[in-house]
Structure formats: C-alpha cells, structure tokens
N, C-alpha and C positions, 0 to 999 in steps of 0.2 A: 874711593872705601867707603865701603859699605857700610851700613847702622849696625854689623855688629862687632861686637869685640872681640877680643884675641888671646890666648896663651900664651903664644910669643913674649918672649922680653924683648924684642927689637921691632916688631910691629905691632899694631892695635890701637884701638879704636875709645874713648873713655865718653862719655859723655855727666856730667851733673844733675842733679835732681832740682827740678825748677822751681821746689815749692820751700825747700827749710831756704829761712833767712838768717835763723840765729842760736847757736847751741850755748845754752850758759852753766856753768859747770861752779859746784866750791859751794860748801856750806855756805847757806843763805842766801843763796841763788835767787830763788823763789821771791821774798820781799824785796831786792832791793832792783829784781827785772823783769817782774811779770807786766807791771801798769807798760812799760815801756814798749811789750809785743805785743798790746793790744791794734787791733786797726781805727780806733777811733775814742774821742775822751769819753762818748756817749757809747761806749760800747756794754751792748747786755751778754752775759756767761751764762751760760748754765755749761756745770760740773756734771761727766761723766767717770760713773768710779763702781765699785764692785759692793757686795755688801756686809764686807767684812771691815775695808777702810770704811763702811759709814759708821757700822754701830760698834766695833770692837777698839775703836783708835780716836786720837781727838786730832786725824786730818782731815778731815772734810771739816771740820766746822772751826782750826784752824784758818780751812784757802777760801771759804764762805766770807767769812769775819773779812778778813783780806782783802778780799775783793769788793766789799762794801756794796755799793749803791749798781753798781755792776753787774753783782749776782742775779742771778734770774731764777734759776732755782737748781736744782740737783737731780743727776739721777741714777739712782743707786741701784744692786742688784743683777748689775750683770756678771752672775756665772762664769766658771770655768771653759770655757772653748766657744762662746757666746752663741748660747742656744738662740732660734730664731726667735724664741718669745721673747724674752727677755730684748735684739735686739730691734722687732716689728715693739715692742712698746716704747721704751726709749725712743725711738722715727717718732711716733707719734707725740710725748712729752715735748720735744722740740719744737718741730711741725706748728704745734697745738701755742708759738708764743710768735708774732709774727717781726717781735723787735730783735730777737735772739740772731747776734750777727760771731759771734766766738763759743766755742769749747773748749773746755779745759779737761782731759782725761788727767785720770788720777790715780795708778796700778801698774796692770801689768799688763798684758798682752791680748788679754780680753776687754778691758776699757778702750783702750787704746784702738785697736781693730771697733770696736763697735762707735765707735766717733767715726775712724776714716766712714763707715758705714752709712752715719748718719747722715754727715759732709754731704755725702755721693744722693741721697735719695734726697736731700735739700737741693742737689742741682737741676734734677730730674723732675721736683715739684712746682719750685721759685727759680731756676736759670740764676743759679751761683750757686757754686760753692761755700761754706763753714771756714772760718778760722778755726783749723786746729794749731794749738798749743798743750803741752805734753807733761805729765811729772813723772816720770816713769821710778818704781819702787821695786822694780823686777832687775833684771840683766835678759830677759829673752829680746830685747831688741827689736820690739815688734812696730817701733815707733821713729827706726830706718827705715822702713819701705813703705811705696805706697799704696799698698795692696791691703785688703781686710777681706772679711765677711762672715758666717757664722754659722753653725751644725743646724742639720734640719733634723726634724724629731728620729728619724731614723739613724743615729750617729754620722749622716754625710756631710761634709763639707764644703758650703758653698760660697768658690773666692769670687776679686770684684777689686781690679785693680786701673786707677787713672794717675797720670802721672800728680793730678792738684789733689788728690785725696793725702796726698805727703801731710805730714807736721809743718807748719811752718816754724815754731821753736821747741825748743828740748829744755827743762832744767832740770840736769842731774843735779841733786841738791842734799846730802847726807841725811838731810835730818829729815828730810819725809821717808827716808830708808829706815827709820829705826826703829818702826815696828813690823816691818817685815819675815815671819818667822826665819829662821836660821835653815834651817831643811827649803827654803821656797825659793831662798837666798844664794845656798848652795845650787842648789839642782838647774835653775836658770843660768848661773853662771856657766853650766855644763853646755846650756842649749848656744852661749855664748861661743862656747869652744866648738860645736857644732859648726858655728856660720865658717868660722876662720879656718877652721880645718878643712872643709868641705873647697873649701875655695881655693886649695890647692891642684886640687883635681874637675872643678866644672871646664865645661869644654869651652867658657865665654870669658871666663875671669881673666882682668886682663893686670898687666903685670905693677902697674902705678898707677890708680893706690891703693885699690883691693889685694892684694898679695902682699905686697907693701907692708900695707897695714896690717891684715890677716898671721903677720911672721910677729911682727911687734902684741899682737893682739894674745897668742902662745904664749907668748912667754911673760907677759903679764899674768895669766890666769892661772896657767901653772905655776906662781910665784903668789898670787893671791891670795887664790882660793884657800887654800890649807891656812893659809893666814888668819881668812877670812871663818873656817870654823871654830878657832880660838879665841877672833877679837870679834865677832859682828854679834849689836852692830856698834860697840863700842869705839874702834879707831877710822875713822872719816876718812885717815888716809888711804887707808885700804880701798875705804868703801868706793872712795870715787877714782882710788885705780883701778875698780872695777867694772864700776860706769862707764868711763871711759874708755874701754879695752873692749866692753860689749858694743858699745860708737863703733872700733876702728873694724871689730867683726862682720862689723853689716851696714855699717852706713853710708860707703862712700860704692858702693858693687859698681852703680854708674845706673843712668837711665835706662842703655838699651844694651842693659844685660838679657839676653835672652833665657826663657824655660826656665826650670824650677833649680833650685837649690842639688838636689843632690837626693844619695840614697839613704843614709841616717836620714833628713829630713823626709822623705817621703814614707819610709816607714814612720817614721813621729806619726804622720799623718794619718794613715793607715792604721794604725793604734794606740792616736789618741783622741779624738773624740768616739770612737766606735763604743771601747771601750770604760772609758774613764778616767785614761793617766794624763798627767802632765807631760808637757812637752819637755818639760827641765827634765823625767824622770824618765820618757820615750829616746833622747838620747844619754842620758847615763846605758841606760840600756842596749842602744846601737849603736854608737860610735866609734868601738874600738874596734869590735867585728867589723864594720864594713872600712873603719883603712882598712883593714888587711884584707879586704877582700879587694876592692880596688886595687893594692896595692900589686899584687895577684895577676891581675888585671890589664896590666900592659906596663911597659920597658917607663914610661911615660907617665904616667901615675907616682911606679913605684919613685920613679926621681921629684917627680914634684911635690910625693907626700914625703920624701927623705929627705927636704928642707927644713923642716919641720922640728928634726932632732934638737938641733941645739936649743932652739927654744924652749923643749920637753925637757930642758937640762940632761940632755945624752950627748955622746960624743961619736962625732959619725964617723966609719968605717972606710967611706970610700966606696961602699957594696950599696946599691940604691934599693935594690929589694928587703936585703935586710935590715936595712938602719927605716927604713918605710914602715915596716914591721913594727921595728921597737917602736917607733910612733906610737902606733896602736897599745902597742902593751901595757907601753908610759897612759894613754890614758884610759885604760881598764883600771891600772894602780892607783890613778890619782885616782877613778871613780871610789874605790876602796877605801883607800884612804880620809876621804870626805865624811864617811861615815854616816851615808843617806839608807832611805828602808829601800831599795831595790827590787829587790824583792824578784822574783822567776811570774811569769804569765800566769803560768797554773794555777800558783796562787790567787790571780784575779780571776779566776772561774773559763783560762782561756783553755782551750784544748788542741790535738795533735793534729786532730779533724781539722781546724780551724786555720791550721797555720800556710797552707794554699789560695787560702782566699784573700788574710793577711799581703803574700806577695804577690800576690795580686793586683791585688790595689797598688804597695806601692809602686809597682808597675806599672800604672798605668793602665790594667788590663791585659799585657801580656801571662799566659799561661803556658807557657814552652817552650822551650829553649835553653839554653845550658845559662843563662846569668837568672830564668826566671829557679831551675833548679838549685842552683846555689843559695838563693833567698831562701827559698820554703828551708832550710839546712839552716841557713844562718836563724831564721825564725823562732826554727823547733832548738837549738840552742838557747836560747832566752826560755823555754819552757818550766 
C-alpha cells in the first residue's frame, strides 16, 4: 500500500507523528510535569512568547520562576501571523546562546509556529533540532502540526515543514488560559472547529483516528463554546474540554497526510496575514459557507459532512445533502451565538475589486473555472 491515507472506511493508512512524546492536561500540569520533559537535568531553556503575555499577564514571569536555573532567556514580541522580522530576531536570540537545547513556546499559533522555525534554523546551522515544549493559551491547535512559518512584509505567508519540527510535549493547563481574552478564546475555538469539519471532506483523511476524533471534537465544541461564552476563564472543566477538543480536531491527522487542510483554511490564509485578520475570525467568516459549497460539490462530500449533524445537535433526515447544508447553517448560528465581532470584509477596507485576488490566492493561483467562480461569489458574500 502507498503512503497515502484514504477517505474510505475499510481501507487506508495512518502514520503517527514522530516527535510528540507526551501530552499533559489538567490544572497544574505545567508545574507537575514540565521538568520531566526536559531532555537533560542540565537543559537550558528559552521561552518564546508574545508581547501581551509578557507585559500584561504574570504568566511569563511565573514560568521563568518555575524554570529557575534552566531559564536561559525569554524572547517576547512575537506578533500575530509571525512577521518575518519577529521570527528572525527570535532566531538570532536563540542562536546567540550555544548552550540552549530547549524551547518552551507560550501562547497561541504565532509563538508556537515561531518556535518551530527557530528549531529548524538551529538544525540548519548546528545540525540538530531543539526540543520544543509548548503551553498553548488558545484553541488554534498550532501545537498539533509539524509545520510553521512566517509572514513576509507584503503579507505573503512562507511555510516550512519537517517531522522533527513538531513539538515533543504539550501542556494543556487551564491555569495558563486564565488570561486569554474571551473573544480570542472563542474565535480560536472556531478555528479548531474548522480543523474538525474540514477533516470530513479532506481527500486523504483517515477514518481512524482523525475522522472519529473529529466527530467527537465537533460535539464538544458545539456544547462547550457557548458555555465558555458565559464561564471563561473561571470554569476549568470547560476550558480543559475545549483544549482536548482542539487537540482532537487536528492532533492525529497523521504524518502521511497529503495536501493542505481545505478551502476554509486556504481562504483563512488568503484573508489572514494580508489583511491583518486573525485566523479564528477568518474561520468564523468562512466555515459555514464553505461547508455548504462543499456539500453541493459532490454526493460524497455531502455524505461525509452529514455525519456531523448529530454532533452539532441536529437530527438526521436521511437526505445527505439536506443534512450537510444544515450543518453549515448550524455552524453559522453557533458563530452568531458566541457574540463575536466578526464583521464584514468591507468594514476592514476590503472592496469587491479584491475578491478575485483573494479567491485566486485561496485556490493556489487558479483564476478560472467553476470552483473559482464559486469562491469569488462566496468572498463577495463576506463583504
């Protein structure tokens, strides 16, 4: 059998990620288990994080104190979408210390992805990857992939991927999510929903474990995101359930998965760094509409999407297309219920003349054909 995975239930191949050694979850798990994941009793650690966490919360200082003599420095100031200047500055800061063997990323997708790139650059210059431990404070699930990148000054995203770029330990600790703003927490939860939903019509996703876990994750996200709107950050049980759902949405895709995630994700990249929109918000904008476009695209897509209806709180009718379209409706209603300031693209200065550019970027340069026309029309509906 080839190394390709498959959408069929009764045949396929799933290969595990090679780097992840442990996943700890629960309140206080960082304090309890962080030292056990260091590669050596003499390890030196650099923390990679963002400005807000470093200057507006006690989390970075708390982590520095916990690490004691292991702490070799902190690189803060990693902004949204990981601008190349931030990443290059972080790389040089780490490489200036010859004794550092470990990174701890603290935050959302930008610090986590930046730490992956630092590890890759260290391999290129010194011959070995760094150990990467991560403490996520959002639900974006960047910790689940072995890829990272940065954003060029023109807004274009540059990505890298190597199995060894993946994190070696994840800590889902609700104590470290207490300072995450509610809107950021909820919107990145919709990013996790994006991962789980797009799994269902990905041409290479496997039935087990990814689709099985995604079905569970969708149910958890539909139940817990509305609860989090009222309880975040005080209900640690809801926080942990959402963290685990984020991991389930993306953590076991498989090392052999081919291609990108899906149309909602590619639209997110076309809208995100070029226009300064967070990926959580882009998922809020695009996912429900993309689901309905994909459902109408083929009977197989409709069949796979319709499997999500019970997890989203609906009752199947037996009509795959009707049920799949209802999944899209329910996603849109969930976004509305969370009270997020999603807004329209026009409010962000994006005009109709840019919709064709966005569609072309989302489709990897394709600028004609039925799908291109459909995506242009979808983006126009976001104006």
